[in-house]
Backbone as ProteinMPNN parsed JSONL, in Angstrom:
{"seq_chain_A": "MRRDPRLEIITEAIERLIPRATPAFLTVTVTETLPGTGEQKNTWTGKPEGLGTRIFTALYGRPSSTPDTPSPLAQAEDAKHAGDLVGEMGALTRAHDQLTSAAWYPARPGDLVHLHYPQGGAFPAFGETYLVGDAGDGLLSMQLLAHTLPDSERLLVGMVGCYAAEAADDPLYEMWFEAGAHLLTIVRDGRPVHAGGAL", "coords_chain_A": {"N_chain_A": [[-16.735, -17.286, -6.775], [-18.488, -14.687, -8.216], [-17.427, -11.985, -10.121], [-18.122, -8.437, -10.12], [-20.06, -7.415, -12.857], [-19.569, -4.924, -14.054], [-16.895, -4.403, -13.456], [-15.713, -6.466, -14.891], [-16.347, -5.684, -17.525], [-14.919, -3.248, -17.755], [-12.28, -4.2, -17.421], [-12.035, -5.976, -19.614], [-12.277, -4.13, -21.703], [-9.914, -2.681, -21.407], [-8.034, -4.704, -21.866], [-8.468, -5.079, -24.562], [-7.379, -2.897, -25.794], [-5.055, -3.118, -27.285], [-5.136, -4.765, -30.13], [-5.139, -8.31, -30.616], [-3.188, -8.782, -28.706], [-1.58, -10.361, -25.942], [-3.04, -10.239, -22.818], [-1.04, -9.514, -20.605], [0.819, -7.682, -19.218], [0.639, -4.14, -18.808], [1.655, -0.977, -19.822], [1.238, 2.304, -18.998], [1.694, 5.558, -19.996], [1.502, 8.763, -18.862], [1.367, 12.042, -19.851], [1.644, 15.205, -18.561], [1.093, 18.693, -18.464], [2.256, 21.025, -16.343], [1.641, 24.125, -14.688], [4.298, 26.389, -14.911], [6.221, 24.4, -14.63], [6.536, 22.913, -16.856], [6.473, 19.991, -19.008], [5.615, 16.882, -17.527], [6.235, 13.519, -17.038], [4.493, 10.644, -16.113], [4.548, 7.268, -15.24], [2.781, 4.253, -15.225], [2.79, 0.871, -14.492], [1.351, -2.27, -14.875], [-1.028, -4.977, -14.46], [-3.77, -5.433, -16.765], [-6.077, -6.066, -15.353], [-5.564, -4.953, -12.849], [-5.506, -2.193, -13.457], [-8.115, -1.949, -14.338], [-9.445, -2.431, -11.926], [-8.615, -0.171, -10.482], [-9.863, 1.887, -11.936], [-12.549, 1.122, -11.667], [-12.815, 1.376, -8.88], [-12.495, 4.146, -8.59], [-14.825, 5.017, -9.847], [-17.012, 3.588, -8.669], [-16.38, 2.789, -6.068], [-14.559, 0.557, -3.859], [-14.263, -2.693, -5.239], [-16.031, -5.525, -4.095], [-16.629, -8.702, -2.509], [-19.785, -10.172, -1.795], [-20.891, -9.746, 1.592], [-21.94, -12.044, 2.669], [-20.766, -14.164, 1.402], [-20.117, -17.519, 1.317], [-17.634, -19.467, 3.058], [-15.233, -21.907, 1.807], [-15.471, -24.187, 3.44], [-18.009, -23.819, 4.557], [-19.538, -23.919, 2.223], [-19.102, -26.582, 1.514], [-20.284, -27.844, 3.712], [-22.964, -27.041, 3.374], [-23.552, -28.37, 0.971], [-23.219, -30.973, 1.846], [-25.304, -31.257, 3.715], [-27.367, -31.105, 1.946], [-27.162, -33.486, 0.75], [-25.434, -33.717, -1.366], [-22.833, -35.097, -2.527], [-20.972, -34.771, -4.571], [-20.987, -31.973, -4.89], [-20.066, -31.248, -2.356], [-17.43, -32.336, -2.292], [-16.458, -30.973, -4.489], [-16.44, -28.268, -3.673], [-14.452, -28.282, -1.688], [-12.26, -29.235, -3.139], [-11.959, -27.24, -5.121], [-11.259, -25.028, -3.511], [-8.844, -25.926, -2.42], [-7.322, -26.189, -4.781], [-7.332, -23.514, -5.676], [-5.84, -22.276, -3.671], [-3.323, -23.687, -3.667], [-2.456, -23.292, -6.269], [-1.97, -20.636, -6.523], [0.081, -17.875, -7.482], [1.74, -16.845, -5.51], [1.917, -18.79, -3.61], [3.789, -21.287, -1.792], [3.154, -19.945, 1.566], [5.552, -17.709, 3.057], [8.195, -17.105, 5.439], [7.853, -13.979, 7.029], [5.711, -13.066, 5.588], [2.691, -11.183, 5.764], [-0.53, -11.663, 6.986], [-3.774, -10.718, 6.697], [-6.947, -10.895, 8.124], [-10.256, -10.199, 7.562], [-13.157, -9.723, 9.37], [-16.482, -9.567, 8.63], [-19.245, -7.445, 9.678], [-21.564, -8.923, 11.867], [-24.762, -9.102, 12.529], [-25.345, -7.554, 15.577], [-22.739, -7.636, 16.226], [-19.583, -6.15, 15.8], [-17.688, -5.333, 12.791], [-14.331, -6.457, 12.349], [-10.711, -6.845, 12.312], [-7.851, -9.023, 11.957], [-4.325, -9.333, 12.109], [-1.682, -11.338, 11.088], [1.656, -12.694, 11.403], [3.751, -14.583, 9.421], [6.148, -16.984, 10.29], [9.387, -18.631, 10.582], [9.413, -21.802, 11.816], [11.256, -23.761, 12.093], [12.679, -26.957, 11.097], [11.442, -27.125, 8.59], [8.882, -26.228, 8.992], [6.239, -23.776, 9.481], [5.307, -20.872, 11.373], [2.545, -18.966, 12.702], [1.898, -15.94, 13.91], [-0.141, -13.896, 15.909], [-0.313, -10.495, 15.325], [-1.758, -8.083, 15.579], [-5.048, -6.773, 16.284], [-8.371, -5.514, 15.655], [-10.566, -5.682, 17.277], [-13.05, -4.263, 19.219], [-12.579, -2.988, 22.585], [-14.818, -3.385, 24.18], [-15.84, -5.788, 23.339], [-14.069, -7.77, 23.962], [-14.465, -9.587, 25.962], [-15.427, -11.873, 24.984], [-14.158, -14.836, 24.867], [-11.556, -16.242, 22.934], [-12.082, -14.958, 20.544], [-10.155, -13.659, 19.074], [-7.05, -14.362, 17.442], [-7.338, -17.062, 16.846], [-6.276, -18.417, 14.702], [-3.596, -18.552, 15.055], [-0.478, -20.252, 15.006], [1.982, -22.422, 16.279], [3.689, -24.192, 14.962], [3.408, -25.451, 11.755], [2.658, -27.276, 8.748], [1.372, -25.881, 6.72], [0.336, -22.948, 7.484], [-1.668, -21.272, 6.494], [-3.716, -22.769, 5.497], [-5.968, -23.664, 7.09], [-7.237, -21.211, 7.709], [-7.817, -20.282, 5.126], [-9.729, -22.146, 4.281], [-11.726, -22.077, 6.306], [-12.398, -19.342, 6.846], [-12.364, -18.186, 4.318], [-11.076, -17.244, 1.124], [-11.847, -14.772, 0.176], [-11.913, -13.038, 2.304], [-9.34, -12.565, 3.036], [-6.184, -10.873, 3.048], [-3.003, -10.877, 1.769], [0.297, -9.981, 2.291], [3.449, -9.583, 0.905], [6.794, -8.796, 1.197], [6.117, -6.088, 1.415], [4.184, -5.741, -0.525], [0.892, -6.309, -1.715], [-0.041, -9.616, -2.36], [-2.189, -11.185, -2.491], [-5.429, -10.112, -2.629], [-7.937, -10.519, -1.395], [-11.41, -10.035, -1.827], [-11.12, -8.176, -3.848], [-10.397, -8.819, -6.786]], "CA_chain_A": [[-17.314, -15.988, -6.547], [-18.653, -13.954, -9.459], [-17.04, -10.58, -10.023], [-19.08, -7.446, -10.578], [-19.958, -7.33, -14.323], [-18.995, -3.639, -14.453], [-15.439, -4.557, -13.399], [-15.342, -7.333, -16.012], [-16.443, -4.88, -18.753], [-13.792, -2.309, -17.752], [-11.053, -4.967, -17.623], [-12.021, -6.449, -21.007], [-12.031, -2.971, -22.57], [-8.478, -2.381, -21.302], [-7.311, -5.798, -22.534], [-8.668, -4.972, -26.016], [-6.761, -1.682, -26.32], [-4.083, -3.529, -28.288], [-5.708, -5.964, -30.751], [-4.366, -9.548, -30.715], [-2.119, -8.82, -27.705], [-1.852, -11.164, -24.754], [-3.181, -9.279, -21.708], [-0.176, -9.872, -19.478], [1.134, -6.449, -18.507], [0.264, -2.94, -19.534], [2.359, 0.21, -19.37], [0.533, 3.522, -19.365], [2.482, 6.761, -19.749], [0.654, 9.954, -18.854], [2.147, 13.276, -19.921], [0.834, 16.334, -18.144], [1.789, 19.973, -18.439], [1.933, 21.73, -15.112], [2.039, 25.546, -14.764], [5.61, 26.764, -14.387], [7.192, 23.294, -14.569], [6.642, 22.242, -18.148], [5.908, 18.644, -19.076], [6.031, 15.886, -16.539], [5.726, 12.215, -17.428], [4.258, 9.665, -15.064], [4.346, 5.949, -15.837], [2.176, 3.212, -14.378], [2.891, -0.444, -15.115], [0.622, -3.283, -14.121], [-1.89, -5.855, -15.237], [-5.033, -4.792, -17.126], [-7.022, -6.299, -14.262], [-5.268, -3.976, -11.807], [-5.967, -0.885, -13.916], [-9.577, -2.03, -14.313], [-9.868, -2.289, -10.53], [-8.423, 1.237, -10.105], [-10.928, 2.682, -12.577], [-13.802, 0.739, -11.021], [-12.813, 1.961, -7.536], [-12.728, 5.592, -8.729], [-16.201, 5.243, -10.249], [-18.051, 2.941, -7.866], [-15.898, 2.329, -4.771], [-13.782, -0.687, -3.9], [-15.052, -3.889, -5.537], [-15.99, -6.457, -2.968], [-17.535, -9.837, -2.553], [-20.894, -9.932, -0.877], [-20.463, -10.14, 2.927], [-22.395, -13.364, 3.052], [-20.132, -15.192, 0.597], [-19.714, -18.578, 2.23], [-16.285, -20.016, 2.957], [-15.251, -23.238, 1.205], [-15.97, -25.152, 4.415], [-19.463, -23.617, 4.645], [-20.102, -24.44, 0.983], [-19.065, -28.043, 1.609], [-21.298, -28.236, 4.699], [-24.273, -26.875, 2.741], [-23.725, -29.472, 0.016], [-23.349, -32.213, 2.63], [-26.665, -31.275, 4.263], [-28.282, -31.317, 0.827], [-26.906, -34.826, 0.225], [-24.717, -33.554, -2.629], [-21.446, -35.489, -2.295], [-20.152, -34.157, -5.625], [-20.868, -30.553, -4.536], [-19.221, -31.153, -1.165], [-16.035, -32.56, -2.692], [-16.095, -29.908, -5.424], [-16.131, -27.041, -2.914], [-13.159, -28.468, -1.022], [-11.224, -29.367, -4.166], [-11.755, -25.911, -5.713], [-10.524, -24.18, -2.566], [-7.465, -26.451, -2.367], [-6.656, -25.846, -6.034], [-7.129, -22.059, -5.715], [-4.742, -21.94, -2.759], [-2.032, -24.262, -4.058], [-2.042, -22.835, -7.597], [-1.712, -19.189, -6.49], [1.474, -17.557, -7.829], [2.487, -16.507, -4.3], [1.907, -19.951, -2.714], [3.318, -21.323, -0.406], [3.496, -18.82, 2.435], [6.978, -17.61, 3.4], [8.453, -16.288, 6.626], [7.787, -12.549, 6.759], [4.409, -12.718, 5.008], [1.65, -10.679, 6.657], [-1.844, -12.165, 6.588], [-4.843, -9.979, 7.384], [-8.275, -11.503, 8.005], [-11.332, -9.253, 7.863], [-14.43, -10.311, 9.775], [-17.561, -8.596, 8.407], [-20.201, -7.276, 10.766], [-22.57, -9.977, 11.967], [-25.803, -8.643, 13.451], [-24.874, -6.458, 16.429], [-21.3, -7.796, 16.429], [-18.922, -5.243, 14.853], [-16.634, -5.808, 11.897], [-12.982, -6.23, 12.875], [-9.678, -7.548, 11.569], [-6.673, -9.56, 12.646], [-3.144, -9.425, 11.261], [-0.747, -12.373, 11.529], [2.976, -12.736, 10.781], [4.24, -15.939, 9.178], [7.542, -17.108, 10.702], [10.07, -19.919, 10.409], [9.347, -22.569, 13.06], [12.291, -24.78, 12.051], [12.344, -28.278, 10.547], [10.577, -26.984, 7.426], [7.542, -25.817, 9.404], [6.009, -22.341, 9.595], [4.443, -20.428, 12.471], [1.725, -17.798, 12.386], [1.751, -15.21, 15.168], [-1.053, -12.755, 15.88], [0.38, -9.232, 15.567], [-2.683, -7.03, 15.994], [-6.454, -6.943, 15.921], [-9.154, -4.294, 15.857], [-11.784, -5.978, 18.027], [-13.212, -3.237, 20.261], [-12.404, -3.416, 23.981], [-16.099, -3.806, 24.756], [-16.172, -7.14, 22.881], [-12.968, -8.689, 24.267], [-14.859, -10.582, 26.96], [-15.734, -13.105, 24.276], [-12.894, -15.574, 24.824], [-11.274, -16.944, 21.698], [-12.505, -14.22, 19.357], [-8.987, -13.239, 18.3], [-5.88, -15.236, 17.514], [-7.648, -18.498, 16.743], [-5.509, -19.023, 13.609], [-2.179, -18.57, 15.392], [0.077, -21.609, 15.016], [3.396, -22.463, 16.643], [4.389, -24.91, 13.899], [2.462, -26.12, 10.858], [3.114, -27.436, 7.361], [0.762, -24.809, 5.942], [-0.48, -22.209, 8.447], [-2.77, -20.569, 5.837], [-4.716, -23.719, 5.012], [-7.187, -23.626, 7.908], [-7.859, -19.896, 7.532], [-8.3, -20.23, 3.749], [-10.933, -22.956, 4.172], [-12.759, -21.71, 7.275], [-12.841, -17.952, 6.666], [-12.553, -17.969, 2.886], [-10.058, -16.404, 0.49], [-12.394, -13.434, -0.067], [-11.729, -12.199, 3.493], [-7.912, -12.518, 3.351], [-5.223, -10.074, 2.301], [-1.662, -11.38, 2.072], [1.309, -9.014, 1.874], [4.819, -10.115, 0.886], [7.79, -7.766, 0.865], [5.462, -4.789, 1.333], [3.244, -5.666, -1.645], [-0.186, -7.309, -1.632], [0.016, -10.686, -3.357], [-3.572, -11.684, -2.552], [-6.211, -8.994, -2.117], [-9.29, -10.869, -1.018], [-12.483, -9.898, -2.799], [-10.752, -7.284, -4.948], [-9.586, -9.627, -7.696]], "C_chain_A": [[-17.35, -15.229, -7.867], [-18.282, -12.498, -9.239], [-18.149, -9.69, -10.538], [-18.95, -7.32, -12.098], [-19.386, -6.007, -14.81], [-17.47, -3.71, -14.459], [-14.957, -5.425, -14.551], [-15.352, -6.556, -17.326], [-15.257, -3.924, -18.855], [-12.5, -3.056, -18.064], [-10.944, -5.459, -19.056], [-11.738, -5.305, -21.971], [-10.547, -2.608, -22.562], [-7.668, -3.441, -22.038], [-7.395, -5.684, -24.052], [-8.088, -3.698, -26.606], [-5.774, -2.002, -27.434], [-4.599, -4.825, -28.906], [-4.694, -7.106, -30.856], [-3.203, -9.609, -29.735], [-2.545, -9.706, -26.547], [-1.931, -10.219, -23.564], [-2.357, -9.677, -20.488], [0.138, -8.633, -18.642], [0.828, -5.267, -19.403], [1.069, -1.786, -18.949], [1.616, 1.428, -19.89], [1.436, 4.699, -19.014], [1.561, 7.959, -19.889], [1.576, 11.165, -18.877], [1.225, 14.424, -19.544], [1.698, 17.585, -18.14], [1.32, 20.738, -17.218], [2.404, 23.184, -15.227], [3.413, 25.774, -14.139], [6.628, 25.643, -14.377], [7.376, 22.597, -15.899], [6.024, 20.853, -18.1], [6.468, 17.742, -17.99], [5.414, 14.558, -16.955], [5.615, 11.319, -16.202], [3.963, 8.336, -15.741], [3.774, 5.007, -14.806], [2.285, 1.909, -15.139], [2.148, -1.441, -14.254], [-0.209, -4.136, -15.048], [-3.164, -5.103, -15.608], [-6.086, -4.936, -16.025], [-6.829, -5.282, -13.135], [-5.734, -2.581, -12.178], [-7.487, -0.841, -13.92], [-10.116, -1.825, -12.91], [-9.713, -0.844, -10.061], [-9.528, 2.122, -10.681], [-12.266, 2.402, -11.906], [-13.912, 1.401, -9.643], [-13.081, 3.456, -7.597], [-14.189, 5.889, -9.063], [-17.234, 4.774, -9.225], [-17.635, 2.58, -6.44], [-15.215, 0.985, -4.915], [-14.676, -1.886, -4.23], [-14.95, -4.873, -4.385], [-16.914, -7.626, -3.234], [-18.694, -9.506, -1.623], [-20.492, -10.436, 0.495], [-20.881, -11.553, 3.304], [-21.842, -14.467, 2.148], [-19.645, -16.295, 1.521], [-18.278, -19.044, 1.991], [-16.368, -21.375, 2.275], [-15.806, -24.303, 2.157], [-17.491, -25.045, 4.552], [-20.157, -24.133, 3.391], [-20.168, -25.966, 1.014], [-20.118, -28.553, 2.593], [-22.706, -28.121, 4.117], [-24.562, -28.015, 1.773], [-23.933, -30.799, 0.747], [-24.768, -32.348, 3.178], [-27.715, -31.511, 3.18], [-28.108, -32.709, 0.207], [-26.162, -34.812, -1.096], [-23.232, -33.831, -2.409], [-20.513, -34.844, -3.323], [-19.934, -32.672, -5.319], [-19.955, -30.346, -3.339], [-17.749, -31.294, -1.526], [-15.55, -31.459, -3.627], [-15.698, -28.631, -4.713], [-14.754, -27.139, -2.267], [-12.018, -28.54, -2.034], [-10.924, -28.02, -4.816], [-10.923, -25.025, -4.8], [-9.064, -24.62, -2.471], [-6.694, -26.031, -3.613], [-6.383, -24.352, -6.138], [-5.956, -21.651, -4.835], [-3.414, -22.411, -3.328], [-1.564, -23.843, -5.446], [-1.772, -21.338, -7.643], [-0.226, -18.928, -6.735], [2.333, -17.297, -6.594], [2.611, -17.691, -3.341], [3.221, -20.719, -2.858], [3.718, -20.061, 0.362], [4.992, -18.869, 2.756], [7.123, -16.844, 4.715], [8.505, -14.811, 6.241], [6.483, -12.116, 6.118], [3.483, -12.2, 6.101], [0.305, -11.152, 6.114], [-2.89, -11.412, 7.404], [-6.172, -10.657, 7.088], [-9.306, -10.479, 8.447], [-12.586, -10.035, 8.221], [-15.522, -9.279, 9.53], [-18.486, -8.516, 9.613], [-21.218, -8.409, 10.714], [-23.616, -9.578, 12.991], [-25.304, -7.45, 14.239], [-23.37, -6.529, 16.648], [-20.546, -6.988, 15.387], [-17.948, -5.957, 13.926], [-15.292, -5.566, 12.584], [-11.991, -7.037, 12.047], [-8.573, -8.04, 12.467], [-5.528, -9.605, 11.646], [-2.154, -10.397, 11.899], [0.569, -12.241, 10.772], [3.385, -14.19, 10.637], [5.721, -15.968, 9.53], [8.09, -18.492, 10.425], [10.065, -20.636, 11.75], [10.406, -23.657, 13.115], [11.777, -26.103, 11.503], [11.376, -28.194, 9.375], [9.159, -26.556, 7.749], [7.458, -24.29, 9.517], [5.125, -22.053, 10.799], [3.588, -19.277, 11.962], [1.365, -17.134, 13.708], [0.801, -14.033, 14.987], [-0.262, -11.49, 16.227], [-0.551, -8.176, 16.15], [-4.098, -7.416, 15.62], [-7.189, -5.655, 16.24], [-10.471, -4.571, 16.571], [-11.926, -4.948, 19.149], [-13.079, -3.811, 21.668], [-13.698, -3.954, 24.575], [-16.471, -5.237, 24.379], [-15.134, -8.174, 23.303], [-13.303, -9.722, 25.32], [-15.193, -11.912, 26.301], [-14.424, -13.856, 24.028], [-12.755, -16.285, 23.479], [-11.678, -16.214, 20.442], [-11.331, -13.755, 18.507], [-7.866, -14.263, 18.466], [-6.147, -16.71, 17.308], [-6.88, -19.175, 15.612], [-3.999, -18.989, 13.861], [-1.706, -20.021, 15.459], [1.557, -21.549, 15.374], [4.22, -23.137, 15.562], [3.363, -25.666, 13.061], [3.095, -26.257, 9.479], [2.63, -26.262, 6.516], [-0.165, -24.012, 6.854], [-1.659, -21.458, 7.821], [-3.956, -21.477, 5.529], [-6.04, -23.619, 5.768], [-7.952, -22.321, 7.708], [-8.502, -19.793, 6.15], [-9.63, -20.977, 3.612], [-12.052, -22.479, 5.084], [-13.289, -20.303, 7.07], [-13.177, -17.687, 5.203], [-11.548, -16.977, 2.337], [-10.534, -14.97, 0.307], [-12.229, -12.498, 1.127], [-10.252, -12.014, 3.855], [-7.166, -11.54, 2.45], [-3.843, -10.547, 2.732], [-0.649, -10.421, 1.472], [2.677, -9.662, 1.98], [5.756, -9.012, 0.435], [7.141, -6.408, 0.625], [4.449, -4.652, 0.216], [2.135, -6.704, -1.471], [-0.036, -8.343, -2.742], [-1.33, -11.389, -3.482], [-4.444, -10.619, -1.89], [-7.679, -9.338, -1.881], [-10.29, -10.718, -2.132], [-12.151, -9.0, -3.967], [-9.823, -8.011, -5.892], [-9.103, -8.848, -8.887]], "O_chain_A": [[-16.336, -15.144, -8.559], [-18.753, -11.857, -8.3], [-19.012, -10.129, -11.299], [-17.839, -7.134, -12.594], [-18.774, -5.963, -15.878], [-16.822, -3.154, -15.346], [-13.905, -5.154, -15.129], [-14.465, -6.743, -18.158], [-14.653, -3.8, -19.921], [-11.706, -2.596, -18.884], [-9.874, -5.372, -19.658], [-11.029, -5.496, -22.959], [-9.988, -2.265, -23.603], [-6.722, -3.115, -22.754], [-6.495, -6.141, -24.757], [-8.276, -3.431, -27.793], [-5.662, -1.257, -28.407], [-4.512, -5.879, -28.277], [-3.522, -6.874, -31.154], [-2.302, -10.427, -29.922], [-3.727, -9.788, -26.215], [-0.988, -9.467, -23.316], [-2.897, -10.118, -19.473], [-0.246, -8.56, -17.475], [0.768, -5.402, -20.625], [1.155, -1.635, -17.731], [1.393, 1.56, -21.093], [1.89, 4.825, -17.877], [0.916, 8.14, -20.922], [2.458, 11.301, -18.029], [0.158, 14.596, -20.132], [2.892, 17.53, -17.846], [0.139, 21.055, -17.078], [3.458, 23.443, -15.806], [3.658, 25.403, -12.991], [7.807, 25.903, -14.137], [8.28, 21.775, -16.052], [5.165, 20.569, -17.265], [7.632, 17.837, -17.601], [4.21, 14.478, -17.199], [6.522, 11.251, -15.372], [3.207, 8.288, -16.711], [4.222, 4.966, -13.661], [1.911, 1.843, -16.31], [2.303, -1.451, -13.032], [-0.108, -4.032, -16.27], [-3.603, -4.229, -14.86], [-6.888, -4.029, -15.801], [-7.798, -4.809, -12.541], [-6.285, -1.861, -11.346], [-8.086, 0.171, -13.555], [-11.117, -1.135, -12.715], [-10.565, -0.335, -9.333], [-10.059, 2.995, -9.994], [-13.026, 3.324, -11.611], [-14.967, 1.921, -9.281], [-13.809, 3.989, -6.76], [-14.735, 6.897, -8.615], [-18.209, 5.474, -8.949], [-18.469, 2.103, -5.67], [-15.285, 0.351, -5.968], [-15.711, -2.086, -3.595], [-13.89, -5.024, -3.777], [-17.835, -7.561, -4.049], [-18.57, -8.641, -0.757], [-19.814, -11.459, 0.586], [-20.256, -12.186, 4.155], [-22.376, -15.576, 2.123], [-18.842, -16.038, 2.418], [-17.779, -19.016, 0.865], [-17.454, -21.945, 2.17], [-16.522, -25.21, 1.732], [-18.181, -26.06, 4.65], [-21.238, -24.717, 3.474], [-21.159, -26.565, 0.595], [-20.768, -29.569, 2.343], [-23.544, -28.996, 4.337], [-25.665, -28.56, 1.751], [-24.723, -31.639, 0.317], [-25.365, -33.423, 3.113], [-28.795, -32.039, 3.442], [-28.811, -33.069, -0.737], [-26.238, -35.77, -1.866], [-22.46, -32.912, -2.137], [-19.405, -34.424, -2.99], [-18.822, -32.166, -5.471], [-19.17, -29.398, -3.299], [-16.921, -30.479, -1.121], [-14.388, -31.056, -3.576], [-14.728, -27.978, -5.1], [-13.98, -26.182, -2.299], [-10.946, -27.977, -1.815], [-9.76, -27.69, -5.04], [-9.996, -24.353, -5.252], [-8.158, -23.787, -2.446], [-5.555, -25.575, -3.522], [-5.328, -23.95, -6.628], [-5.167, -20.782, -5.207], [-2.478, -21.622, -3.456], [-0.391, -24.019, -5.773], [-1.386, -20.816, -8.688], [0.627, -19.673, -6.251], [3.545, -17.512, -6.636], [3.342, -17.603, -2.354], [3.737, -20.8, -3.973], [4.497, -19.235, -0.113], [5.612, -19.933, 2.728], [6.267, -16.029, 5.059], [9.129, -14.443, 5.245], [6.171, -10.926, 6.099], [3.485, -12.708, 7.222], [0.042, -11.048, 4.916], [-2.893, -11.461, 8.634], [-6.482, -10.956, 5.935], [-9.243, -9.955, 9.559], [-13.024, -10.903, 7.467], [-15.506, -8.216, 10.15], [-18.503, -9.41, 10.46], [-21.673, -8.799, 9.639], [-23.384, -9.7, 14.194], [-24.888, -6.447, 13.658], [-22.779, -5.596, 17.192], [-20.831, -7.116, 14.196], [-17.45, -7.04, 14.235], [-15.131, -4.588, 13.314], [-12.386, -7.82, 11.183], [-8.379, -7.551, 13.58], [-5.741, -9.885, 10.467], [-1.831, -10.295, 13.082], [0.603, -11.742, 9.647], [3.37, -14.946, 11.609], [6.473, -15.083, 9.121], [7.348, -19.411, 10.077], [10.645, -20.144, 12.718], [10.457, -24.411, 14.087], [10.569, -26.333, 11.454], [10.568, -29.102, 9.183], [8.31, -26.524, 6.858], [8.476, -23.606, 9.635], [4.302, -22.879, 11.195], [3.875, -18.689, 10.919], [0.625, -17.692, 14.519], [0.922, -13.268, 14.03], [0.375, -11.414, 17.277], [-0.191, -7.464, 17.088], [-4.324, -8.268, 14.761], [-6.701, -4.813, 16.994], [-11.4, -3.769, 16.478], [-11.005, -4.783, 19.949], [-13.421, -4.968, 21.915], [-13.673, -4.879, 25.387], [-17.326, -5.84, 25.027], [-15.312, -9.359, 23.02], [-12.518, -10.641, 25.557], [-15.24, -12.949, 26.962], [-13.683, -13.545, 23.095], [-13.714, -16.854, 22.959], [-11.625, -16.796, 19.358], [-11.509, -13.483, 17.32], [-7.757, -14.934, 19.493], [-5.271, -17.536, 17.567], [-6.835, -20.405, 15.565], [-3.214, -19.353, 12.985], [-2.436, -20.904, 15.91], [2.298, -20.725, 14.838], [5.334, -22.703, 15.273], [2.552, -26.426, 13.591], [3.952, -25.464, 9.092], [3.376, -25.718, 5.702], [-1.337, -24.361, 6.988], [-2.565, -21.043, 8.543], [-5.072, -20.999, 5.325], [-7.104, -23.505, 5.159], [-9.174, -22.328, 7.556], [-9.61, -19.272, 6.02], [-10.543, -20.517, 2.926], [-13.215, -22.477, 4.679], [-14.5, -20.086, 7.114], [-14.173, -17.031, 4.9], [-11.206, -15.993, 2.994], [-9.72, -14.047, 0.284], [-12.388, -11.286, 0.982], [-9.938, -11.381, 4.863], [-7.469, -11.397, 1.265], [-3.548, -10.61, 3.925], [-0.724, -10.086, 0.289], [3.026, -10.225, 3.018], [5.529, -8.372, -0.592], [7.562, -5.661, -0.259], [3.901, -3.568, 0.013], [2.41, -7.851, -1.119], [0.082, -7.994, -3.916], [-1.582, -12.1, -4.455], [-4.228, -10.265, -0.731], [-8.56, -8.52, -2.145], [-10.074, -11.197, -3.245], [-12.834, -9.052, -4.99], [-8.605, -7.85, -5.82], [-8.407, -9.396, -9.742]]}, "name": "protein", "num_of_chains": 1, "seq": "MRRDPRLEIITEAIERLIPRATPAFLTVTVTETLPGTGEQKNTWTGKPEGLGTRIFTALYGRPSSTPDTPSPLAQAEDAKHAGDLVGEMGALTRAHDQLTSAAWYPARPGDLVHLHYPQGGAFPAFGETYLVGDAGDGLLSMQLLAHTLPDSERLLVGMVGCYAAEAADDPLYEMWFEAGAHLLTIVRDGRPVHAGGAL"}
């Protein structure tokens, strides 16, 4: 998925603030003088990419992938139908490598996983939130905690909770491939470790 070039320009500009520095982390200290209180210092620490995303969001709104970004499975299916075996294997291999090389991988008990479904025609956008748990014997479970599918649409059986798992080696794998990483948000210890399309 290609990021918005405006976000790339902002991020590169931040990374180049300190010549010849490795863009790992950035600490910004803001000093402001408030009436009656004197100086107050506020410090923000994070990655240049994170600051770039904050600036981009203030200027243009939250960066996002296009709603029709295909999942890895859909990309592989498209390549298969086109007779492109290399493209098919490439789509699956890239998705596997992106998942297994993520700094937060593998999932841990207590992780929250939110899946956003974009609007499709007359069908509304909605989300599901799952909790990763310990299923014993080295396996993990994934339990549906909540969803935002409107009551009027609940007659469609199987629309929510389809990624719940009682015990699996990797409960995120199916969701990562079928829905796509761009629609997932993963929270660990109260902090987002994967923020979908907002890279």
